[in-house]
N, C-alpha and C positions, 0 to 999 in steps of 0.2 A: 610385578605379578609373578606368582610361582609357576606351577605347571601351566603352560600357556594353553589357551583354548584351541589354538590351531593344531595342537597335538591331540587333544581329546576329541575334537570335532573337525577332523581334517577334510571332510566332505563339504563343510560349510564355511569354515574360517581358515584363511590362508596366511602364510608367512608374509611379513612385510616385504615390500619391494621398493626399489628406487626408480623413480620415473622423472625424465627430463622433459619439460614443456617450455618452449620459447626461451631456452637457455637457462631456465631455473630448474633445480633438482628438488623433487618432493619425495617424501616417504609415504607410500600409499598402503593403507590397510583395507583389505577386501574381504567381504563376507557375501555368500551367495546361498539363497534358499530357493529350491526348485518349486515349492508350493507352500501354501499356508500351513499345511500339516507338518512339513519339515521344520518350518519356523517355530511352530507350537512345541514340537518335541525338543528343539534346542533350548527354548526358554524354560520348559518344565524340567530339563535336566540340570538346572542350576549351574550354568557356566560360571567360572570364576569372575568376580567383579574387580575392575581396576580402581581400587579405592585410593591409590596414590594420586590419580588424576581426578577422579570423580568422588571427592570427599563428601559431597552431598548428592544423593540420587534423585534427580529430577523426575525420573520415571515413576517414583513412588511419591515424592513430596509435592508435585505440582497440584494446584487446587483445581476443582472441577471446571470453573469458569475459563481456565486457560487450557488445561490438559485433558478435559473430558472425563469419561468414566474411570474409576480406579484401575490401577495396573492389573491386579488379579482378574478383575472382570474383563478387561481388554484382552488379556491373554486367552481366557476361556472362550471369548467370542470369536477368536480366530477360527475355531472349529465347531462352535456351538450353533444353536438355532438362531436364525435371523430375527432381528428385532422388528417391531411393527413399521418402522421407518422404511424398511425395504420395499414394502408394497407401494408406499408413496413415491419412492424413488423410481420404481418401474412406471408409475403413472406419468412421471415427468419426462418420458422419452417421446420425442416428437417423431412424426413420420416425415423426416427430412428428405428432400430430393437431392441426390448427388448425381453429378454428370457421369454418364456411363464410363466405366473404366476398362472395358474390354477392347482389345485390339484384334484385328482380323488379318490373317495371312492366308495365302492360298497355295495349294500344292497340286501338281498335275498327276492325275490318276488315269491309268490305262484300263479300258474295259472292252468287252466283246461287242458292245453296241452302245449307241448314244454318243453325244458330244460331236467332235469333228474327227475326220479320218486322218490318221497319221500315215502319210504316203510311204515313208521309209519302212515303218513296221509292216504295212500291208504288203509291200514288195518283198519283204524278207519272209513272208508267210507266218508272221506272228499273229496268233488268234486274238491277242489283246491289241488290236490295231486302231482302236478309237481312244481319243484322249478327252478328258473333261477336267474342269477345275473344281476342287473340293476345298471349301472354306475351313480353316483351322481357327478356333477361338481360344485365345489365351488371356488369362487375367493379368492386369497390371498389378504391380506390387507397391505397397506403401509401407515404409518403416516409420513407426512412431515411438518416440522415447519420452516417457513421462517422469518428471521429477517428483519424488515423494516428499521432498522437504520444502520449507518456505520460512520466511523470516518471522520473528517472534510476534510481530504485531498483526499477523494475518488473522482474520476473524473466521468464526465457524461458518458464516454465510458465504464468505469468499471461497472457502474450501468446498462447501456443498455445491455452489454454482459451477465451480471448475469441474467437479466430478460429473455433474449433469451434462455439461458441455462436451467433455471428453467422450462419454459413453454415446452421446448422440452423434458425434463426428465418426466414431468407430462404426456404429451401426449403419450410418448413411454410406460410408465408404464400402463396407462389406455388401450392403444391399445393391450397390452400383457395380459390383463385380471385382472390386479390389481385394487382393489378398493382403491382409494387414499383419505385419510383424510388430508386436507390441512389447516394449521393454519398459519395466517400471523399476526405479532405483532411487537411491539417495547418493548424491556426491557433495560432500561438505569439506570445508577447509578450515584449518587453524594454523596460520603461519605456513611452515614448510611441510605440514602433514595433511594428507587427504584421507577421508573415510569414504569408501565406495561400497554400498550395500545394495545388492540386487535381490529383489523379491519377485519371482516370476509368477504371473497370474494368467498368462496366455501363451501357449506354445505356438510356434510358427505353423500356420496351416490348421491349427485347432480352432474350436468354436470359442466365441467370445464368452468369457466366464463373468456373467453379470454379478453373481454373488461375491466373487473374488474382488471385482472392481468396487463393489459397494463397501466391502470391509476394509479395503486399503485406501480408498480415495475420499469417502464421504465424511469421515469423522476425524477430528483432530487427534484423538487418542492413538491412532495408528502411528503418527509421527511422535507425539509428545509423551507416549508411554512405551510403545513397542520398539520403534526405531531408536529412541533414546536409550532403552535398555540394551539393545545390541551395541550401541556406541560404548556403553559402560562396561562391556565385556571385551572390547578390543584393546590391543597392546599399544595404546596411544601414549604419547609422552608430553605433548604440549598442553597448554592451559584450556583444554576442552571443557572442563567442569564449570567455567564461568558462563558459557553461553551455548555449549554443545555445537560449536562450529558455525561457520557461515555458509549458507547455500551458494554453491558456485554459479557463476554467471553462465549464460548460454554459450557465449564465445569460448570461455575457458573449458566448459564441459565438452563442447564439440572437439576441441583440441585434445583433451585428455582421452576421450573415448573414441576418437578418430571417426566421428560420424560423417556420413556422406552429405554432400551439399543439398541433396533433395530429401534427406531425412527430415521428418516432422518432429520438432522438439517442443514439448509442452512444458513451459517454464512455470515458476510459481505464480500464483494468481495476480499479484500486482504488476508483474512484468507483462502479463497478457492483457492488462487493462480491465481486470475483473475486480469490481469493488463491492459486490455482494448486495447492491441495492435493487437493481433491475436485471432480471435474467436475460431479457431480450437485448438490452444494451451490452451486457457482459458477453453474450454470444457474438454479437456483431464485432465487438472489439477484438475478441479472440480470433475470429475468422480473418479479420484484417491483418492482425499481427502475424498470423501463420501463412498469409497469402494463399488462402484456400478458396477464394472467390470463384475460381475456375472449376472447382469441384463441388461446391455446396451452393444450393439455391438460398441465398441469404435472406431475401425478402420473404419468401414463404416461411422460412425458419423463424424470422422475427414475429410474424403473425401468430405462429404456434406458441412461441415463448411468451408473448404478451399474455396469453391465457394462463400459461403455467406460472407466470410471475404472480398472478392473482391467487393461485393455489398456495404458493409459498408464503405470501403475505398473510393469508388466513391462518397458516400453520404456526406462524411466529407468535 
């Protein structure tokens, strides 16, 4: 590549770094987009393509059955009007019961009356000589990391089911008082090179962006058009053009990103037991895989999703 994109777009594309994981050294290429508008501006600015590695551009050449809507349409949809499928997506959100995530602590407050008398304060002539307990409510925190990539054989139904399940888990946790920090990214590997692409759709403490979740998680073109194009602009050297890399395993991803042991990691559909046939079964498999039975009322959710599976089958 000539003028590297990390020089033209230094806020989004970063210089390669060397990273050692379990005794092996990798060359890691990182890109970060703070929202879909920043991502849109980057793609519309025509960053230089790495034609030495990507001699065939799958972002453009992939057929509809595999890669979804055409590249130019996929780019415009990042910031454009939502398609009719969004309304259906919203209808497929269940009223899940999550176990309450608030913890309570108490502090001692001194007052002029009420509570119990503090003898030392009374003897000292302190007008605030009564003490009472005041409850402090603080939310629990949950960190969720969602992989935006998946292997080539993943179906559109698997992608859609995972998106529905993710949004329902997020909404249930927030409804129960959890403050959810959501990270969405791709981490892929080709031999000793890693591509790490962050697309932020929810800021910590911010509201859940249902439109952003829909645009990034529900349709295969976000990976097979948009993320593929970002890969085509990175200064990669290995044979990425043959298959656009391999989605990294959960164990390896946790090591690379140094995730906490209690962090929730949403893997690609097949690793979660999502097969795209029955939404209720896929939901139960996901909750079991994530060990969230203590936070989500699984039986109630399955009853809800049985009805929603009928909606999805009619839609197909």
